[in-house]
A tleap script that builds the chain and sets N, CA, C and O, in Angstrom:
source leaprc.protein.ff14SB
mol = sequence {
  NMET TYR ARG GLU ILE LEU THR ILE ILE GLY
  GLY PHE ILE LEU PRO PHE ALA ILE ILE GLN
  VAL TRP GLY ARG LEU VAL ASN ARG TRP LYS
  VAL VAL GLY GLY PHE LEU SER ALA PHE LEU
  ILE VAL GLY PRO ILE TRP LEU LEU ASN HIE
  GLY MET THR PHE SER LEU ILE HIE GLN THR
  GLY SER ALA PHE VAL ASP MET GLY LEU ALA
  THR GLY VAL GLY ILE PHE VAL TYR GLY LEU
  LEU GLY GLY LYS SER PHE GLN LYS SER LEU
  TYR LEU LEU SER ALA ALA LEU ARG GLY GLY
  LEU ILE ALA GLY ILE LEU LEU TYR LEU VAL
  SER CLYS
}
set mol.1.N position { -52.299 14.020 -58.399 }
set mol.1.CA position { -52.101 13.318 -59.605 }
set mol.1.C position { -50.988 14.058 -60.496 }
set mol.1.O position { -50.174 13.458 -61.198 }
set mol.2.N position { -51.070 15.351 -60.373 }
set mol.2.CA position { -50.165 16.245 -61.176 }
set mol.2.C position { -48.684 15.972 -60.766 }
set mol.2.O position { -47.779 15.835 -61.590 }
set mol.3.N position { -48.532 15.909 -59.492 }
set mol.3.CA position { -47.074 15.649 -58.976 }
set mol.3.C position { -46.596 14.256 -59.444 }
set mol.3.O position { -45.458 14.099 -59.888 }
set mol.4.N position { -47.410 13.337 -59.345 }
set mol.4.CA position { -46.993 12.005 -59.774 }
set mol.4.C position { -46.586 11.855 -61.205 }
set mol.4.O position { -45.630 11.161 -61.549 }
set mol.5.N position { -47.362 12.545 -62.045 }
set mol.5.CA position { -47.095 12.535 -63.523 }
set mol.5.C position { -45.725 13.271 -63.716 }
set mol.5.O position { -44.882 12.775 -64.463 }
set mol.6.N position { -45.488 14.446 -63.055 }
set mol.6.CA position { -44.310 15.100 -63.230 }
set mol.6.C position { -43.067 14.302 -62.726 }
set mol.6.O position { -41.974 14.391 -63.286 }
set mol.7.N position { -43.297 13.522 -61.645 }
set mol.7.CA position { -42.270 12.681 -61.136 }
set mol.7.C position { -41.907 11.564 -62.137 }
set mol.7.O position { -40.727 11.290 -62.354 }
set mol.8.N position { -42.863 10.957 -62.712 }
set mol.8.CA position { -42.656 9.951 -63.751 }
set mol.8.C position { -41.785 10.498 -64.891 }
set mol.8.O position { -40.822 9.887 -65.354 }
set mol.9.N position { -42.213 11.725 -65.309 }
set mol.9.CA position { -41.513 12.310 -66.471 }
set mol.9.C position { -40.095 12.652 -66.043 }
set mol.9.O position { -39.167 12.366 -66.799 }
set mol.10.N position { -39.869 13.254 -64.860 }
set mol.10.CA position { -38.594 13.426 -64.313 }
set mol.10.C position { -37.766 12.263 -64.264 }
set mol.10.O position { -36.605 12.300 -64.671 }
set mol.11.N position { -38.329 11.156 -63.756 }
set mol.11.CA position { -37.521 9.919 -63.671 }
set mol.11.C position { -37.242 9.316 -65.084 }
set mol.11.O position { -36.282 8.564 -65.257 }
set mol.12.N position { -38.075 9.649 -66.068 }
set mol.12.CA position { -37.828 9.181 -67.420 }
set mol.12.C position { -36.628 9.855 -68.215 }
set mol.12.O position { -35.862 9.268 -68.979 }
set mol.13.N position { -36.616 11.274 -67.867 }
set mol.13.CA position { -35.697 12.042 -68.703 }
set mol.13.C position { -34.248 11.582 -68.522 }
set mol.13.O position { -33.543 11.547 -69.530 }
set mol.14.N position { -33.750 11.239 -67.380 }
set mol.14.CA position { -32.274 11.028 -67.159 }
set mol.14.C position { -31.916 9.750 -67.947 }
set mol.14.O position { -31.037 9.807 -68.807 }
set mol.15.N position { -32.598 8.544 -67.670 }
set mol.15.CA position { -32.130 7.370 -68.450 }
set mol.15.C position { -32.251 7.534 -69.924 }
set mol.15.O position { -31.411 7.029 -70.668 }
set mol.16.N position { -33.237 8.202 -70.367 }
set mol.16.CA position { -33.449 8.509 -71.817 }
set mol.16.C position { -32.298 9.246 -72.413 }
set mol.16.O position { -31.745 8.865 -73.444 }
set mol.17.N position { -31.927 10.367 -71.710 }
set mol.17.CA position { -30.741 11.107 -72.123 }
set mol.17.C position { -29.465 10.328 -72.139 }
set mol.17.O position { -28.649 10.420 -73.056 }
set mol.18.N position { -29.314 9.529 -71.055 }
set mol.18.CA position { -28.120 8.703 -71.063 }
set mol.18.C position { -27.949 7.685 -72.189 }
set mol.18.O position { -26.888 7.460 -72.771 }
set mol.19.N position { -29.063 7.129 -72.412 }
set mol.19.CA position { -29.055 6.065 -73.502 }
set mol.19.C position { -28.874 6.729 -74.885 }
set mol.19.O position { -28.250 6.152 -75.776 }
set mol.20.N position { -29.444 7.988 -75.060 }
set mol.20.CA position { -29.285 8.646 -76.308 }
set mol.20.C position { -27.929 9.290 -76.563 }
set mol.20.O position { -27.448 9.307 -77.696 }
set mol.21.N position { -27.320 9.813 -75.521 }
set mol.21.CA position { -26.186 10.694 -75.675 }
set mol.21.C position { -24.887 10.200 -75.114 }
set mol.21.O position { -23.821 10.386 -75.700 }
set mol.22.N position { -24.985 9.591 -74.012 }
set mol.22.CA position { -23.697 9.198 -73.252 }
set mol.22.C position { -22.740 8.391 -74.064 }
set mol.22.O position { -21.554 8.717 -74.120 }
set mol.23.N position { -23.205 7.359 -74.690 }
set mol.23.CA position { -22.367 6.498 -75.528 }
set mol.23.C position { -21.735 7.201 -76.751 }
set mol.23.O position { -20.593 6.929 -77.123 }
set mol.24.N position { -22.462 8.048 -77.316 }
set mol.24.CA position { -21.998 8.736 -78.464 }
set mol.24.C position { -20.838 9.664 -78.041 }
set mol.24.O position { -19.824 9.725 -78.736 }
set mol.25.N position { -20.971 10.368 -76.937 }
set mol.25.CA position { -19.883 11.242 -76.532 }
set mol.25.C position { -18.644 10.417 -76.106 }
set mol.25.O position { -17.528 10.847 -76.397 }
set mol.26.N position { -18.781 9.271 -75.442 }
set mol.26.CA position { -17.691 8.457 -74.974 }
set mol.26.C position { -17.047 7.836 -76.205 }
set mol.26.O position { -15.819 7.756 -76.217 }
set mol.27.N position { -17.728 7.402 -77.212 }
set mol.27.CA position { -17.224 6.872 -78.402 }
set mol.27.C position { -16.352 7.906 -79.205 }
set mol.27.O position { -15.354 7.595 -79.855 }
set mol.28.N position { -16.830 9.097 -79.082 }
set mol.28.CA position { -16.187 10.179 -79.886 }
set mol.28.C position { -14.940 10.835 -79.184 }
set mol.28.O position { -13.936 11.157 -79.819 }
set mol.29.N position { -15.086 11.016 -77.771 }
set mol.29.CA position { -13.959 11.729 -77.151 }
set mol.29.C position { -13.362 10.863 -75.940 }
set mol.29.O position { -12.618 11.348 -75.088 }
set mol.30.N position { -13.752 9.603 -75.961 }
set mol.30.CA position { -13.211 8.667 -74.949 }
set mol.30.C position { -13.517 9.152 -73.396 }
set mol.30.O position { -14.669 9.353 -73.012 }
set mol.31.N position { -12.590 9.284 -72.714 }
set mol.31.CA position { -12.647 9.603 -71.181 }
set mol.31.C position { -13.201 11.062 -71.140 }
set mol.31.O position { -14.131 11.295 -70.369 }
set mol.32.N position { -12.735 11.972 -71.853 }
set mol.32.CA position { -13.293 13.222 -71.843 }
set mol.32.C position { -14.737 13.373 -72.191 }
set mol.32.O position { -15.418 14.257 -71.671 }
set mol.33.N position { -15.241 12.486 -73.105 }
set mol.33.CA position { -16.651 12.348 -73.396 }
set mol.33.C position { -17.444 11.904 -72.250 }
set mol.33.O position { -18.581 12.347 -72.083 }
set mol.34.N position { -16.866 10.979 -71.376 }
set mol.34.CA position { -17.530 10.590 -70.201 }
set mol.34.C position { -17.744 11.619 -69.162 }
set mol.34.O position { -18.806 11.764 -68.556 }
set mol.35.N position { -16.636 12.354 -68.984 }
set mol.35.CA position { -16.819 13.596 -68.050 }
set mol.35.C position { -17.796 14.565 -68.715 }
set mol.35.O position { -18.751 14.979 -68.058 }
set mol.36.N position { -17.622 14.925 -69.902 }
set mol.36.CA position { -18.610 15.783 -70.530 }
set mol.36.C position { -20.082 15.287 -70.444 }
set mol.36.O position { -21.009 16.069 -70.232 }
set mol.37.N position { -20.232 14.106 -70.598 }
set mol.37.CA position { -21.600 13.536 -70.466 }
set mol.37.C position { -22.155 13.780 -69.076 }
set mol.37.O position { -23.263 14.293 -68.924 }
set mol.38.N position { -21.384 13.413 -68.064 }
set mol.38.CA position { -21.766 13.586 -66.648 }
set mol.38.C position { -22.163 15.055 -66.462 }
set mol.38.O position { -23.207 15.332 -65.872 }
set mol.39.N position { -21.341 16.015 -66.959 }
set mol.39.CA position { -21.538 17.382 -66.702 }
set mol.39.C position { -22.708 17.927 -67.440 }
set mol.39.O position { -23.473 18.725 -66.897 }
set mol.40.N position { -22.875 17.500 -68.719 }
set mol.40.CA position { -23.867 18.052 -69.582 }
set mol.40.C position { -25.218 17.392 -69.512 }
set mol.40.O position { -26.233 17.973 -69.894 }
set mol.41.N position { -25.220 16.122 -69.001 }
set mol.41.CA position { -26.497 15.441 -68.897 }
set mol.41.C position { -26.969 15.456 -67.447 }
set mol.41.O position { -28.007 16.045 -67.147 }
set mol.42.N position { -26.261 14.849 -66.584 }
set mol.42.CA position { -26.736 14.721 -65.148 }
set mol.42.C position { -26.943 16.035 -64.461 }
set mol.42.O position { -27.953 16.252 -63.793 }
set mol.43.N position { -26.020 16.879 -64.620 }
set mol.43.CA position { -26.226 18.269 -63.919 }
set mol.43.C position { -27.458 19.005 -64.292 }
set mol.43.O position { -28.258 19.336 -63.417 }
set mol.44.N position { -27.667 19.297 -65.623 }
set mol.44.CA position { -28.942 20.062 -65.973 }
set mol.44.C position { -30.191 19.260 -65.744 }
set mol.44.O position { -31.236 19.855 -65.484 }
set mol.45.N position { -30.157 18.032 -65.818 }
set mol.45.CA position { -31.400 17.215 -65.535 }
set mol.45.C position { -31.646 17.137 -63.968 }
set mol.45.O position { -32.793 17.082 -63.524 }
set mol.46.N position { -30.541 17.134 -63.157 }
set mol.46.CA position { -30.780 17.289 -61.766 }
set mol.46.C position { -31.403 18.652 -61.404 }
set mol.46.O position { -32.293 18.691 -60.555 }
set mol.47.N position { -30.956 19.801 -62.031 }
set mol.47.CA position { -31.486 21.009 -61.931 }
set mol.47.C position { -32.977 21.051 -62.225 }
set mol.47.O position { -33.789 21.617 -61.493 }
set mol.48.N position { -33.262 20.445 -63.289 }
set mol.48.CA position { -34.638 20.367 -63.848 }
set mol.48.C position { -35.495 19.603 -62.905 }
set mol.48.O position { -36.644 20.000 -62.709 }
set mol.49.N position { -35.047 18.547 -62.303 }
set mol.49.CA position { -35.801 17.712 -61.430 }
set mol.49.C position { -35.855 18.234 -59.968 }
set mol.49.O position { -36.872 18.047 -59.300 }
set mol.50.N position { -34.749 18.904 -59.446 }
set mol.50.CA position { -34.783 19.256 -58.045 }
set mol.50.C position { -34.365 20.718 -57.789 }
set mol.50.O position { -34.834 21.325 -56.827 }
set mol.51.N position { -33.515 21.275 -58.613 }
set mol.51.CA position { -32.889 22.543 -58.221 }
set mol.51.C position { -33.702 23.781 -58.507 }
set mol.51.O position { -33.287 24.857 -58.077 }
set mol.52.N position { -34.757 23.725 -59.156 }
set mol.52.CA position { -35.449 24.945 -59.508 }
set mol.52.C position { -36.737 25.159 -58.649 }
set mol.52.O position { -37.206 24.200 -58.036 }
set mol.53.N position { -37.300 26.350 -58.590 }
set mol.53.CA position { -38.374 26.639 -57.798 }
set mol.53.C position { -39.594 25.762 -58.315 }
set mol.53.O position { -40.406 25.305 -57.510 }
set mol.54.N position { -39.692 25.557 -59.569 }
set mol.54.CA position { -40.825 24.848 -60.091 }
set mol.54.C position { -40.294 23.558 -60.752 }
set mol.54.O position { -40.524 23.298 -61.934 }
set mol.55.N position { -39.565 22.753 -59.924 }
set mol.55.CA position { -38.906 21.511 -60.351 }
set mol.55.C position { -39.988 20.461 -60.680 }
set mol.55.O position { -41.154 20.571 -60.300 }
set mol.56.N position { -39.498 19.402 -61.440 }
set mol.56.CA position { -40.383 18.352 -61.872 }
set mol.56.C position { -40.740 17.385 -60.589 }
set mol.56.O position { -41.881 16.964 -60.396 }
set mol.57.N position { -39.750 17.120 -59.833 }
set mol.57.CA position { -39.975 16.258 -58.653 }
set mol.57.C position { -39.974 17.040 -57.333 }
set mol.57.O position { -39.046 17.760 -56.965 }
set mol.58.N position { -41.104 16.824 -56.664 }
set mol.58.CA position { -41.288 17.500 -55.393 }
set mol.58.C position { -41.013 16.494 -54.282 }
set mol.58.O position { -41.888 15.677 -53.993 }
set mol.59.N position { -39.884 16.509 -53.667 }
set mol.59.CA position { -39.500 15.588 -52.689 }
set mol.59.C position { -39.827 16.073 -51.327 }
set mol.59.O position { -39.543 17.215 -50.966 }
set mol.60.N position { -40.465 15.148 -50.519 }
set mol.60.CA position { -40.849 15.442 -49.164 }
set mol.60.C position { -40.169 14.362 -48.286 }
set mol.60.O position { -39.890 13.248 -48.730 }
set mol.61.N position { -39.915 14.757 -47.003 }
set mol.61.CA position { -39.350 13.729 -46.103 }
set mol.61.C position { -37.822 13.507 -46.336 }
set mol.61.O position { -37.159 14.373 -46.906 }
set mol.62.N position { -37.299 12.409 -45.918 }
set mol.62.CA position { -35.904 12.156 -46.038 }
set mol.62.C position { -35.467 11.955 -47.438 }
set mol.62.O position { -36.302 11.748 -48.319 }
set mol.63.N position { -34.221 12.006 -47.680 }
set mol.63.CA position { -33.574 11.826 -48.998 }
set mol.63.C position { -33.870 10.423 -49.614 }
set mol.63.O position { -33.938 9.402 -48.930 }
set mol.64.N position { -34.030 10.461 -50.892 }
set mol.64.CA position { -34.267 9.289 -51.681 }
set mol.64.C position { -33.542 9.384 -52.993 }
set mol.64.O position { -33.516 10.439 -53.627 }
set mol.65.N position { -32.993 8.355 -53.376 }
set mol.65.CA position { -32.114 8.353 -54.582 }
set mol.65.C position { -32.943 8.081 -55.831 }
set mol.65.O position { -32.827 7.028 -56.458 }
set mol.66.N position { -33.763 9.033 -56.169 }
set mol.66.CA position { -34.675 8.831 -57.297 }
set mol.66.C position { -34.049 8.875 -58.620 }
set mol.66.O position { -34.390 8.053 -59.470 }
set mol.67.N position { -33.193 9.734 -58.858 }
set mol.67.CA position { -32.471 9.766 -60.216 }
set mol.67.C position { -31.566 8.609 -60.460 }
set mol.67.O position { -31.487 8.028 -61.543 }
set mol.68.N position { -30.891 8.308 -59.396 }
set mol.68.CA position { -30.057 6.992 -59.511 }
set mol.68.C position { -30.846 5.658 -59.750 }
set mol.68.O position { -30.455 4.791 -60.532 }
set mol.69.N position { -31.956 5.576 -59.031 }
set mol.69.CA position { -32.721 4.430 -59.066 }
set mol.69.C position { -33.440 4.477 -60.561 }
set mol.69.O position { -33.428 3.477 -61.278 }
set mol.70.N position { -33.972 5.529 -60.913 }
set mol.70.CA position { -34.535 5.685 -62.170 }
set mol.70.C position { -33.570 5.374 -63.324 }
set mol.70.O position { -33.983 4.797 -64.330 }
set mol.71.N position { -32.401 5.718 -63.200 }
set mol.71.CA position { -31.397 5.502 -64.254 }
set mol.71.C position { -30.981 3.996 -64.168 }
set mol.71.O position { -30.827 3.394 -65.231 }
set mol.72.N position { -30.799 3.385 -63.057 }
set mol.72.CA position { -30.491 2.032 -63.010 }
set mol.72.C position { -31.541 1.116 -63.473 }
set mol.72.O position { -31.256 0.128 -64.150 }
set mol.73.N position { -32.773 1.413 -63.125 }
set mol.73.CA position { -33.892 0.523 -63.701 }
set mol.73.C position { -34.102 0.847 -65.151 }
set mol.73.O position { -34.313 -0.081 -65.932 }
set mol.74.N position { -34.061 2.153 -65.599 }
set mol.74.CA position { -34.158 2.452 -66.961 }
set mol.74.C position { -33.134 1.719 -67.944 }
set mol.74.O position { -33.426 1.170 -69.007 }
set mol.75.N position { -31.958 1.821 -67.401 }
set mol.75.CA position { -30.826 1.159 -68.249 }
set mol.75.C position { -31.054 -0.453 -68.241 }
set mol.75.O position { -30.875 -1.123 -69.258 }
set mol.76.N position { -31.438 -0.977 -67.077 }
set mol.76.CA position { -31.652 -2.454 -67.001 }
set mol.76.C position { -32.753 -2.870 -68.024 }
set mol.76.O position { -32.604 -3.803 -68.814 }
set mol.77.N position { -33.858 -2.104 -67.940 }
set mol.77.CA position { -35.013 -2.425 -68.824 }
set mol.77.C position { -34.617 -2.238 -70.225 }
set mol.77.O position { -34.928 -3.086 -71.061 }
set mol.78.N position { -33.881 -1.074 -70.573 }
set mol.78.CA position { -33.459 -0.965 -71.916 }
set mol.78.C position { -32.534 -2.131 -72.449 }
set mol.78.O position { -32.663 -2.542 -73.602 }
set mol.79.N position { -31.640 -2.629 -71.617 }
set mol.79.CA position { -30.779 -3.650 -71.849 }
set mol.79.C position { -31.594 -5.001 -72.182 }
set mol.79.O position { -31.273 -5.721 -73.128 }
set mol.80.N position { -32.618 -5.268 -71.370 }
set mol.80.CA position { -33.524 -6.404 -71.655 }
set mol.80.C position { -34.256 -6.303 -72.913 }
set mol.80.O position { -34.234 -7.254 -73.695 }
set mol.81.N position { -34.948 -5.161 -73.198 }
set mol.81.CA position { -35.734 -4.999 -74.279 }
set mol.81.C position { -34.873 -4.888 -75.622 }
set mol.81.O position { -35.359 -5.167 -76.718 }
set mol.82.N position { -33.560 -4.459 -75.449 }
set mol.82.CA position { -32.676 -4.282 -76.568 }
set mol.82.C position { -31.989 -5.668 -76.947 }
set mol.82.O position { -31.117 -5.741 -77.814 }
set mol.83.N position { -32.386 -6.596 -76.332 }
set mol.83.CA position { -31.794 -7.948 -76.778 }
set mol.83.C position { -30.605 -8.463 -75.940 }
set mol.83.O position { -30.140 -9.582 -76.158 }
set mol.84.N position { -30.146 -7.709 -75.049 }
set mol.84.CA position { -29.080 -8.127 -74.131 }
set mol.84.C position { -29.554 -9.205 -73.222 }
set mol.84.O position { -30.727 -9.245 -72.850 }
set mol.85.N position { -28.686 -10.056 -72.866 }
set mol.85.CA position { -29.001 -11.198 -71.860 }
set mol.85.C position { -29.389 -10.528 -70.429 }
set mol.85.O position { -29.074 -9.388 -70.087 }
set mol.86.N position { -30.070 -11.384 -69.726 }
set mol.86.CA position { -30.486 -10.908 -68.339 }
set mol.86.C position { -29.236 -10.784 -67.522 }
set mol.86.O position { -29.170 -9.879 -66.690 }
set mol.87.N position { -28.201 -11.647 -67.697 }
set mol.87.CA position { -26.988 -11.412 -66.943 }
set mol.87.C position { -26.284 -10.091 -67.299 }
set mol.87.O position { -25.861 -9.337 -66.423 }
set mol.88.N position { -26.177 -9.846 -68.562 }
set mol.88.CA position { -25.537 -8.494 -68.999 }
set mol.88.C position { -26.428 -7.274 -68.375 }
set mol.88.O position { -25.899 -6.292 -67.856 }
set mol.89.N position { -27.652 -7.425 -68.470 }
set mol.89.CA position { -28.508 -6.270 -67.980 }
set mol.89.C position { -28.371 -6.254 -66.452 }
set mol.89.O position { -28.306 -5.151 -65.910 }
set mol.90.N position { -28.322 -7.314 -65.737 }
set mol.90.CA position { -28.091 -7.334 -64.330 }
set mol.90.C position { -26.779 -6.709 -63.925 }
set mol.90.O position { -26.693 -6.024 -62.905 }
set mol.91.N position { -25.771 -6.941 -64.713 }
set mol.91.CA position { -24.492 -6.304 -64.508 }
set mol.91.C position { -24.595 -4.736 -64.675 }
set mol.91.O position { -24.078 -3.971 -63.862 }
set mol.92.N position { -25.232 -4.351 -65.679 }
set mol.92.CA position { -25.410 -2.869 -65.823 }
set mol.92.C position { -26.251 -2.364 -64.598 }
set mol.92.O position { -25.905 -1.305 -64.076 }
set mol.93.N position { -27.240 -2.990 -64.146 }
set mol.93.CA position { -27.961 -2.545 -63.024 }
set mol.93.C position { -27.059 -2.504 -61.788 }
set mol.93.O position { -27.080 -1.515 -61.055 }
set mol.94.N position { -26.220 -3.616 -61.524 }
set mol.94.CA position { -25.410 -3.534 -60.386 }
set mol.94.C position { -24.388 -2.518 -60.493 }
set mol.94.O position { -24.032 -1.936 -59.468 }
set mol.95.N position { -23.843 -2.219 -61.685 }
set mol.95.CA position { -22.906 -1.077 -61.799 }
set mol.95.C position { -23.504 0.253 -61.364 }
set mol.95.O position { -22.861 1.039 -60.667 }
set mol.96.N position { -24.741 0.495 -61.783 }
set mol.96.CA position { -25.498 1.652 -61.414 }
set mol.96.C position { -25.668 1.733 -59.935 }
set mol.96.O position { -25.509 2.786 -59.318 }
set mol.97.N position { -26.001 0.582 -59.370 }
set mol.97.CA position { -26.232 0.569 -57.887 }
set mol.97.C position { -24.852 0.796 -57.151 }
set mol.97.O position { -24.808 1.534 -56.166 }
set mol.98.N position { -23.826 0.217 -57.590 }
set mol.98.CA position { -22.519 0.512 -56.915 }
set mol.98.C position { -22.118 1.959 -57.028 }
set mol.98.O position { -21.633 2.575 -56.078 }
set mol.99.N position { -22.334 2.486 -58.216 }
set mol.99.CA position { -22.039 3.893 -58.430 }
set mol.99.C position { -22.771 4.882 -57.521 }
set mol.99.O position { -22.241 5.866 -57.005 }
set mol.100.N position { -24.119 4.493 -57.374 }
set mol.100.CA position { -24.867 5.314 -56.500 }
set mol.100.C position { -24.478 5.159 -55.031 }
set mol.100.O position { -24.567 6.113 -54.258 }
set mol.101.N position { -24.038 3.935 -54.641 }
set mol.101.CA position { -23.565 3.692 -53.306 }
set mol.101.C position { -22.363 4.504 -52.966 }
set mol.101.O position { -22.263 5.188 -51.947 }
set mol.102.N position { -21.416 4.375 -53.937 }
set mol.102.CA position { -20.197 5.131 -53.746 }
set mol.102.C position { -20.480 6.668 -53.603 }
set mol.102.O position { -19.965 7.349 -52.716 }
set mol.103.N position { -21.356 7.164 -54.567 }
set mol.103.CA position { -21.710 8.637 -54.476 }
set mol.103.C position { -22.329 8.978 -53.173 }
set mol.103.O position { -22.054 10.043 -52.620 }
set mol.104.N position { -23.176 8.098 -52.646 }
set mol.104.CA position { -23.968 8.406 -51.422 }
set mol.104.C position { -22.876 8.376 -50.219 }
set mol.104.O position { -22.949 9.215 -49.322 }
set mol.105.N position { -21.958 7.477 -50.229 }
set mol.105.CA position { -20.955 7.511 -49.168 }
set mol.105.C position { -20.173 8.690 -49.171 }
set mol.105.O position { -19.975 9.299 -48.120 }
set mol.106.N position { -19.640 9.129 -50.418 }
set mol.106.CA position { -18.853 10.316 -50.640 }
set mol.106.C position { -19.629 11.580 -50.118 }
set mol.106.O position { -19.082 12.418 -49.402 }
set mol.107.N position { -20.900 11.659 -50.511 }
set mol.107.CA position { -21.682 12.824 -50.087 }
set mol.107.C position { -21.805 12.894 -48.581 }
set mol.107.O position { -21.679 13.952 -47.963 }
set mol.108.N position { -22.049 11.764 -48.032 }
set mol.108.CA position { -22.138 11.705 -46.540 }
set mol.108.C position { -20.850 12.286 -45.866 }
set mol.108.O position { -20.858 13.186 -45.027 }
set mol.109.N position { -19.751 11.652 -46.345 }
set mol.109.CA position { -18.520 12.076 -45.824 }
set mol.109.C position { -18.170 13.518 -45.982 }
set mol.109.O position { -17.626 14.153 -45.078 }
set mol.110.N position { -18.488 14.031 -47.144 }
set mol.110.CA position { -18.362 15.494 -47.428 }
set mol.110.C position { -19.186 16.393 -46.563 }
set mol.110.O position { -18.733 17.439 -46.098 }
set mol.111.N position { -20.438 15.958 -46.348 }
set mol.111.CA position { -21.327 16.858 -45.656 }
set mol.111.C position { -21.194 16.803 -44.199 }
set mol.111.O position { -21.784 17.601 -43.471 }
set mol.112.N position { -20.331 15.753 -43.704 }
set mol.112.CA position { -20.352 15.583 -42.187 }
set mol.112.C position { -19.439 16.673 -41.604 }
set mol.112.O position { -19.279 16.759 -40.386 }
savepdb mol mol.pdb
quit
């Protein structure tokens, strides 16, 4: 039960941080803010979830895109609850899935 709770917390942290910080940095510093957000938000949260000895998410078996899935679903639900239309929220979810797919393909090609 302990691992499941930590996994839920780990899955919540990234979409929450993206919703709270990413847009503000992009609005303030445009493209540089986007790169800064990726570096300052995704990197440290990945380390918190996976990269430490006592990380939040304990992955067993084959690779699973947990942070990408959590982010996509989190932003999708945030859009729906925030008053955006289903179509707009679905667009955000598909953008997250496309980004994850491209990242997965690139990682596969680099690790080959």
